[in-house]
C-alpha positions in Angstrom: -174.3 0.5 -21.0 -173.2 -3.0 -21.7 -169.7 -4.5 -21.2 -168.8 -4.1 -24.9 -170.7 -1.0 -25.9 -171.7 2.4 -24.5 -174.9 3.8 -25.7 -175.0 7.6 -25.1 -177.5 8.6 -22.4 -178.8 11.9 -23.9 -182.1 13.4 -25.0 -181.6 12.8 -28.7 -184.6 11.9 -30.9 -185.3 8.2 -31.3 -184.1 8.3 -34.9 -180.6 9.3 -33.8 -178.6 6.2 -33.0 -175.1 6.1 -31.5 -172.7 3.5 -30.1 -169.2 3.6 -28.6 -167.1 0.4 -28.4 -165.1 -0.5 -25.4 -161.9 -2.5 -25.0 -163.8 -5.8 -24.6 -165.5 -5.3 -28.0 -162.1 -5.6 -29.7 -159.6 -3.5 -31.6 -161.4 -1.5 -34.2 -158.2 -1.4 -36.3 -158.8 -5.1 -36.9 -161.1 -6.4 -39.6 -162.7 -8.9 -37.2 -163.9 -6.0 -34.9 -165.0 -4.0 -37.9 -167.1 -6.8 -39.1 -168.6 -7.3 -35.6 -169.5 -3.6 -35.4 -170.9 -3.6 -39.0 -173.4 -6.3 -37.9 -174.9 -3.8 -35.6 -175.2 -1.0 -38.1 -177.4 -0.3 -41.1 -174.5 0.3 -43.5 -170.7 0.3 -43.6 -169.3 3.3 -41.5 -167.6 6.1 -43.3 -164.1 5.6 -41.9 -161.8 8.5 -41.8 -158.0 8.8 -42.1 -157.6 10.9 -39.0 -154.8 13.4 -38.9 -155.6 15.5 -35.8 -157.0 18.3 -38.0 -160.2 20.1 -38.5 -161.5 19.0 -41.9 -165.2 17.9 -41.9 -166.8 15.8 -44.6 -170.3 14.9 -45.6 -170.3 11.1 -44.9 -172.9 10.5 -47.6 -170.5 11.5 -50.3 -167.7 9.1 -49.6 -167.6 5.3 -49.9 -164.0 4.7 -48.7 -161.7 6.2 -46.1 -161.0 9.9 -46.6 -158.6 12.2 -44.8 -160.6 14.2 -42.2 -161.3 14.3 -38.5 -165.0 14.9 -38.5 -168.1 14.0 -40.4 -171.8 14.8 -40.6 -174.8 13.3 -42.3 -178.4 14.3 -43.1 -179.3 11.2 -45.1 -180.8 8.2 -43.3 -178.6 5.2 -42.6 -175.3 6.9 -43.3 -172.9 6.0 -40.5 -170.4 8.6 -39.3 -167.5 7.2 -37.4 -164.3 8.1 -35.6 -161.6 5.9 -33.9 -159.9 7.0 -30.6 -157.8 5.7 -27.8 -157.4 8.9 -25.6 -158.7 11.5 -28.0 -162.3 12.5 -27.4 -165.2 11.5 -29.7 -167.7 14.4 -29.8 -171.1 13.3 -31.0 -173.6 15.9 -32.2 -177.3 15.6 -33.0 -180.1 17.9 -34.0 -183.0 18.0 -31.6 -185.4 17.4 -34.6 -183.4 14.5 -35.9 -182.4 16.2 -39.2 -178.7 15.7 -38.9 -175.9 14.1 -36.9 -172.2 14.8 -36.7 -169.1 13.4 -35.0 -165.6 14.8 -34.4 -162.2 13.2 -33.4 -161.0 15.8 -30.8 -157.6 15.4 -29.3 -155.7 18.5 -28.1 -154.6 19.4 -31.7 -158.1 19.0 -33.1 -159.6 21.1 -30.3 -157.0 23.8 -30.6 -157.5 23.8 -34.4 -161.2 24.2 -34.2 -162.6 20.8 -35.1 -165.7 21.3 -32.9 -166.4 24.7 -34.5 -165.9 23.3 -38.0 -168.3 20.4 -37.4 -171.0 22.6 -36.0 -170.6 25.0 -38.9 -170.7 22.1 -41.4 -174.0 20.8 -40.0 -175.5 24.2 -40.9 -178.1 24.3 -38.2 -178.8 26.7 -35.4 -176.4 25.8 -32.6 -179.1 26.0 -29.9 -180.9 23.1 -31.7 -177.9 20.8 -31.3 -177.2 18.3 -28.5 -173.6 17.1 -27.7 -172.3 14.0 -26.0 -168.6 13.7 -25.1 -167.3 10.2 -25.3 -164.4 8.3 -23.5 -161.2 10.3 -23.5 -158.1 10.6 -21.3 -159.2 12.4 -18.1 -157.9 15.5 -16.5 -156.0 13.7 -13.7 -154.0 11.7 -16.3 -153.4 14.0 -19.2 -150.1 15.8 -18.7 -149.0 18.2 -21.4 -146.2 20.8 -21.9 -146.2 24.6 -22.1 -146.5 24.5 -25.9 -149.9 22.8 -25.6 -151.3 25.4 -23.2 -149.9 28.2 -25.4 -151.6 26.7 -28.4 -155.0 27.1 -26.7 -154.4 30.4 -25.0 -153.2 32.0 -28.3 -156.8 31.8 -29.6 -158.8 31.8 -26.3 -157.5 33.1 -23.0 -160.5 31.5 -21.3 -158.9 28.1 -22.0 -156.6 28.6 -19.0 -159.3 27.3 -16.8 -158.9 23.9 -18.3 -155.2 23.6 -17.3 -153.9 22.8 -13.8 -150.2 23.3 -13.0 -148.5 19.9 -12.3 -144.8 20.5 -12.3 -142.5 23.0 -13.9 -143.3 23.4 -17.6 -146.1 20.8 -17.4 -149.9 21.0 -17.0 -152.8 18.7 -16.5 -155.3 19.3 -19.3 -159.1 18.8 -19.1 -160.2 18.0 -22.6 -163.8 17.8 -21.5 -163.6 21.3 -20.0 -162.2 22.7 -23.3 -164.9 21.0 -25.3 -167.7 22.3 -23.1 -166.3 25.8 -23.2 -166.1 25.7 -27.0 -169.5 24.2 -27.5 -171.0 26.7 -25.1 -169.4 29.6 -26.9 -171.1 28.4 -30.1 -174.5 28.2 -28.4 -174.6 24.4 -27.8 -175.6 24.2 -24.2 -177.1 20.7 -23.9 -174.0 18.6 -23.3 -173.8 15.1 -21.9 -171.2 12.4 -21.4 -167.7 13.3 -20.2 -166.5 11.9 -16.9 -164.5 9.0 -18.4 -160.8 8.4 -18.3 -159.3 6.0 -20.9 -155.9 6.1 -19.3 -156.9 5.1 -15.8 -159.6 2.6 -16.7 -157.6 -0.2 -18.3 -160.4 -2.7 -17.9 -162.8 -0.7 -20.1 -160.7 1.4 -22.5 -157.8 1.3 -24.9 -155.3 4.1 -24.2 -152.4 5.0 -26.4 -150.7 7.0 -23.7 -150.9 4.1 -21.2 -150.1 1.2 -23.5 -148.3 2.8 -26.5 -150.5 0.5 -28.6 -152.2 1.0 -31.9 -155.4 -0.5 -30.7 -158.5 1.7 -31.0 -162.1 2.0 -30.0 -164.8 3.5 -32.3 -167.7 5.9 -31.9 -170.5 5.8 -34.5 -173.7 7.8 -35.1 -176.4 7.8 -37.7 -180.0 8.6 -38.5 -182.3 5.5 -38.6 
């Protein structure tokens, strides 16, 4: 890890490359920060118009921003990217280096199945996949209402383990626990990252909930 960038520490093949920007790198909504990031990449990233949904696109087929919350690539030097500032970037890679994927996973995306959709789109046996969970709001800072908990329990009663009662009608949600549970259910068991908290670590991370700011960080992944 450097001050401006986080390089995932996971057992992905050497041809799999990934970076996550931090607050000191700059606001990735700005053209200056985008140019700075582009200088470290083999091509322009495939930026998404994120809507907290579960649509996944093949990044090699789009030159400009497209409405989606996840992307994958099998071609070399095609850069998949998401922006976040409390939502969780989920990075995926094939152990043989044949494909990579990335998902923008806030609570709506997780509840809507964005992780499942990304794994399905990659069209590889789930046990071959590695996952890395990037900086997101942590379980001690992420308070949600009853409606969020009900959205998860409606499709999976086991999600109750990711919620801790906080005050009447409110819960602390562990996004990392939900992601691990859903990946595990798919057969993806090699999961790294997690343990960050964008809301409580103001020195390192942008946080929409903390600052009510449009500033964003970026996570990118590609095959070299």
